[in-house]
C-alpha positions as CSV (number, residue, x, y, z in Angstrom):
1,M,6.0,18.5,12.1
2,S,2.3,18.3,11.3
3,E,0.7,15.6,9.2
4,L,-2.5,15.0,7.3
5,V,-3.4,11.4,7.1
6,V,-6.2,10.0,4.9
7,E,-6.9,6.2,5.2
8,G,-9.4,4.1,3.3
9,L,-11.7,7.1,2.7
10,R,-15.0,6.2,0.9
11,A,-17.8,8.6,0.3
12,A,-21.1,8.6,-1.6
13,V,-23.8,11.1,-2.7
14,D,-27.4,9.9,-3.1
15,G,-26.3,6.3,-2.7
16,R,-23.6,6.5,-5.4
17,E,-20.1,5.8,-4.2
18,I,-17.7,8.4,-5.6
19,L,-14.6,8.0,-3.4
20,T,-13.8,4.3,-3.4
21,G,-10.8,4.1,-1.0
22,V,-8.4,7.1,-0.8
23,D,-5.1,6.8,1.1
24,L,-2.9,9.9,1.5
25,Y,-0.1,11.0,3.8
26,V,1.0,14.7,3.6
27,R,3.5,16.3,6.0
28,S,4.4,19.9,6.7
29,G,6.1,21.6,3.8
30,E,5.2,18.9,1.3
31,V,3.3,19.5,-1.9
32,H,1.2,16.6,-3.2
33,A,-0.4,17.0,-6.6
34,V,-3.6,15.1,-7.5
35,M,-4.1,14.9,-11.2
36,G,-6.9,13.1,-13.1
37,P,-9.7,13.4,-15.6
38,N,-13.1,15.1,-15.0
39,G,-15.5,12.9,-13.1
40,S,-12.8,11.0,-11.3
41,G,-13.7,12.3,-7.8
42,K,-11.0,14.9,-7.3
43,S,-13.3,17.8,-6.2
44,T,-15.4,15.3,-4.2
45,L,-12.2,14.5,-2.3
46,A,-11.6,18.2,-1.6
47,H,-15.2,18.7,-0.5
48,V,-15.2,15.7,1.8
49,L,-11.9,16.7,3.5
50,A,-13.2,20.2,4.1
51,G,-16.6,19.0,5.5
52,R,-19.1,20.1,2.9
53,P,-22.6,18.9,3.8
54,G,-24.3,16.4,1.5
55,Y,-21.8,13.6,1.4
56,E,-22.2,10.3,3.1
57,I,-19.0,8.9,4.6
58,L,-19.0,5.2,4.1
59,A,-15.6,4.3,5.6
60,G,-12.2,5.6,6.5
61,S,-10.4,8.3,8.5
62,V,-9.0,11.8,8.0
63,R,-6.7,13.0,10.7
64,L,-4.8,16.2,11.2
65,D,-2.2,15.8,13.9
66,G,-4.2,12.9,15.4
67,V,-7.5,14.8,15.4
68,E,-10.3,13.0,13.5
69,L,-11.7,15.6,11.1
70,L,-14.6,13.5,9.9
71,E,-16.3,14.0,13.3
72,L,-16.0,17.8,13.1
73,P,-18.1,20.4,11.2
74,A,-16.4,22.4,8.5
75,W,-15.6,25.4,10.7
76,R,-13.9,23.2,13.3
77,R,-11.8,21.6,10.6
78,A,-10.7,25.1,9.5
79,E,-10.0,25.9,13.1
80,A,-7.9,22.8,13.4
81,G,-5.7,24.0,10.5
82,L,-7.3,22.9,7.2
83,F,-7.9,25.4,4.4
84,L,-9.9,24.8,1.2
85,A,-9.3,27.0,-1.8
86,F,-12.4,26.6,-3.9
87,Q,-12.5,25.7,-7.5
88,Y,-15.5,28.0,-7.9
89,P,-15.2,30.6,-5.1
90,V,-18.6,31.8,-3.9
91,E,-19.8,35.4,-3.7
92,V,-20.9,36.7,-0.3
93,P,-22.8,40.0,-0.7
94,G,-22.6,42.3,2.3
95,V,-19.4,40.8,3.8
96,P,-16.2,42.9,2.9
97,L,-13.1,40.8,2.4
98,R,-11.1,42.8,5.0
99,D,-13.8,42.3,7.7
100,L,-13.9,38.5,6.9
101,L,-10.2,38.1,7.3
102,V,-9.9,40.2,10.5
103,A,-12.7,38.2,12.1
104,S,-11.4,34.9,10.8
105,R,-7.9,35.2,12.4
106,R,-9.5,34.3,15.7
107,T,-6.3,35.3,17.5
108,P,-5.4,38.0,20.0
109,D,-3.5,39.8,17.3
110,D,-4.0,43.5,17.2
111,P,-6.5,44.2,14.4
112,D,-4.1,46.8,13.0
113,L,-1.4,44.2,12.6
114,V,-3.8,41.9,10.9
115,E,-4.8,44.6,8.5
116,A,-1.2,45.4,7.8
117,R,-0.6,41.8,6.9
118,I,-3.6,41.8,4.7
119,R,-2.2,44.8,2.7
120,E,1.2,43.2,2.6
121,E,-0.1,39.9,1.2
122,A,-2.3,41.7,-1.3
123,G,0.8,43.5,-2.6
124,R,2.8,40.3,-2.9
125,I,0.3,38.7,-5.3
126,G,-0.8,41.8,-7.2
127,F,-4.3,41.9,-5.6
128,G,-5.5,45.5,-5.6
129,E,-6.3,47.0,-2.2
130,R,-9.6,48.3,-3.7
131,F,-10.8,44.7,-3.6
132,L,-10.3,44.5,0.2
133,E,-13.4,46.7,0.8
134,R,-15.6,44.9,-1.7
135,P,-18.0,42.1,-0.6
136,L,-16.3,38.8,-0.9
137,N,-15.8,37.8,-4.6
138,V,-18.6,40.1,-5.8
139,D,-17.9,41.4,-9.3
140,L,-14.5,39.8,-9.4
141,S,-13.2,38.0,-12.4
142,G,-12.2,34.4,-12.2
143,G,-8.5,35.2,-11.9
144,E,-9.2,37.9,-9.2
145,K,-11.2,35.3,-7.2
146,K,-8.2,32.9,-7.3
147,R,-5.9,35.7,-6.1
148,N,-8.4,36.3,-3.4
149,E,-8.3,32.7,-2.3
150,T,-4.5,32.9,-2.2
151,L,-4.7,36.1,-0.1
152,Q,-7.0,34.3,2.4
153,L,-4.6,31.4,2.6
154,A,-1.6,33.6,3.3
155,V,-3.3,35.7,6.0
156,L,-5.0,32.8,7.8
157,A,-1.8,30.6,7.7
158,P,-3.3,27.1,8.1
159,A,-1.3,24.0,8.6
160,F,-2.6,22.4,5.4
161,A,-4.2,23.7,2.2
162,V,-6.4,21.8,-0.3
163,L,-6.2,23.7,-3.6
164,D,-9.1,22.7,-5.8
165,E,-7.9,23.7,-9.3
166,I,-6.6,27.1,-8.1
167,D,-4.9,27.5,-11.5
168,S,-8.1,27.6,-13.4
169,G,-9.0,31.0,-14.8
170,L,-5.5,32.4,-14.3
171,D,-3.3,33.9,-17.0
172,V,0.4,33.2,-17.0
173,D,1.4,36.1,-14.8
174,A,-1.4,35.5,-12.2
175,L,-0.6,31.8,-12.1
176,R,3.1,32.6,-11.5
177,A,2.2,35.0,-8.6
178,V,-0.2,32.7,-7.0
179,A,1.9,29.6,-7.3
180,R,5.0,31.4,-6.1
181,R,3.3,32.7,-3.0
182,I,2.1,29.2,-2.1
183,E,5.5,27.7,-2.7
184,E,7.0,30.3,-0.4
185,A,4.5,29.3,2.3
186,T,5.6,25.7,2.1
187,R,9.2,26.7,2.5
188,D,8.9,29.5,5.0
189,D,5.9,28.4,7.1
190,G,5.8,24.7,6.6
191,L,2.5,24.7,4.8
192,G,1.4,21.3,3.6
193,V,-0.4,21.3,0.2
194,L,-2.7,19.0,-1.6
195,A,-3.0,20.6,-5.1
196,I,-5.8,19.2,-7.3
197,T,-5.1,20.2,-10.9
198,H,-5.5,19.0,-14.5
199,Y,-2.4,20.6,-15.9
200,A,1.3,20.5,-15.1
201,R,1.7,24.2,-15.7
202,L,0.9,24.9,-12.0
203,L,3.6,22.5,-11.0
204,E,6.3,24.3,-12.9
205,V,6.3,26.9,-10.1
206,L,4.6,25.0,-7.2
207,E,7.1,22.1,-7.2
208,P,5.5,18.8,-6.1
209,D,7.2,16.3,-3.9
210,V,4.7,13.6,-5.0
211,V,2.3,13.4,-7.9
212,H,-0.8,11.1,-7.7
213,V,-2.9,9.9,-10.5
214,F,-6.6,9.9,-9.4
215,A,-9.2,7.9,-11.3
216,G,-12.2,5.9,-10.4
217,G,-12.4,7.6,-7.0
218,R,-9.0,6.6,-5.7
219,I,-5.3,7.0,-6.3
220,Q,-4.1,4.7,-9.0
221,R,-0.4,5.6,-9.1
222,S,2.0,7.8,-7.3
223,G,5.4,9.1,-8.4
224,G,7.7,12.1,-8.5
225,P,7.4,15.3,-10.5
226,E,8.3,13.5,-13.7
227,L,4.9,11.8,-13.5
228,A,3.1,15.1,-14.2
229,A,5.1,15.6,-17.4
230,E,4.3,12.0,-18.4
231,L,0.6,12.7,-17.9
232,E,0.8,15.8,-20.1
233,E,2.0,13.6,-22.9
234,T,-0.1,10.5,-22.4
235,G,-3.3,11.6,-20.7
236,Y,-5.2,9.4,-18.3
237,E,-6.6,6.8,-20.7
238,A,-4.4,4.0,-19.3
239,Y,-5.9,4.4,-15.9
240,L,-9.6,4.6,-16.9
241,P,-10.7,1.1,-18.1
242,A,-9.9,-0.7,-14.9
243,A,-10.4,2.2,-12.6
244,A,-13.6,3.9,-13.7
245,P,-17.1,2.8,-14.8
246,T,-18.3,3.6,-18.3
247,P,-19.4,7.2,-18.9
248,A,-23.1,6.2,-18.9
249,D,-22.8,4.8,-15.4
250,A,-20.1,7.1,-14.0
251,P,-21.2,8.7,-10.7
252,A,-21.2,12.4,-11.0
253,D,-20.6,14.8,-8.1
254,P,-23.8,16.9,-7.9
255,F,-21.9,19.7,-6.3
256,A,-19.5,20.1,-9.3
257,D,-19.9,23.1,-11.6
258,P,-22.5,22.2,-14.3
259,F,-20.8,24.6,-16.7
260,A,-17.3,23.0,-16.4
261,D,-15.6,22.2,-19.7
262,P,-16.0,18.4,-20.2
263,F,-13.0,18.3,-22.5
264,A,-10.7,19.9,-19.8
265,S,-9.5,16.6,-18.4
266,G,-6.3,16.5,-20.3
267,T,-7.1,13.1,-21.8
268,S,-6.1,12.2,-25.4
269,P,-8.9,12.5,-28.0
């Protein structure tokens, strides 16, 4: 049984504190959903867990099976068993997806077996084999990029996956295929999941064990799957006055997408 433990995590960018004290405990096979409005620090949490440069850690601990991840570079965190599915997957010209996955396995597996698994997983999520020879994410649609992220997750088989809005850009069929594959990994392989999302539609297939309301840089409330349905009805307004600064003073993550829809938070008008 593996465990991912986050305790008292605080982080800042350019002197502005964005994470104000995050506590999480995720075990193998569990799905924890993190829901909250834009600007609440959800993507910052994903970036800090994965080790993206540019953040100042002010306090706290992130441990995977007792290993302190905050002391490790991003590649060592991945090697320890942590995977990040990007909200906005980057394009890497000149690096075919197939070559990336074969090299990233970092195991004594026969390359032919790895390639067979790549083809199998691509078929399971409806990701065309023609994309395997393309440079990573180049000329892919938003939905294809999210299937690509799911393929990488399935092939690399980490202990824990942080999904930063993996449902964005997916149509109904693609969302079902992606969420179902991740749900199968939790059941069959013991994958632990931290799913950051605005909408409960992802959680209709990827069933959460715990739902967290994230606002003001920390978890404000936790509950069962019914909490996601409640948030769809009520939005996050009840958590904002005491939890977050006014919009004029709200700390923004400079690494977030500048073209993101500011009205996609799910809050009531």
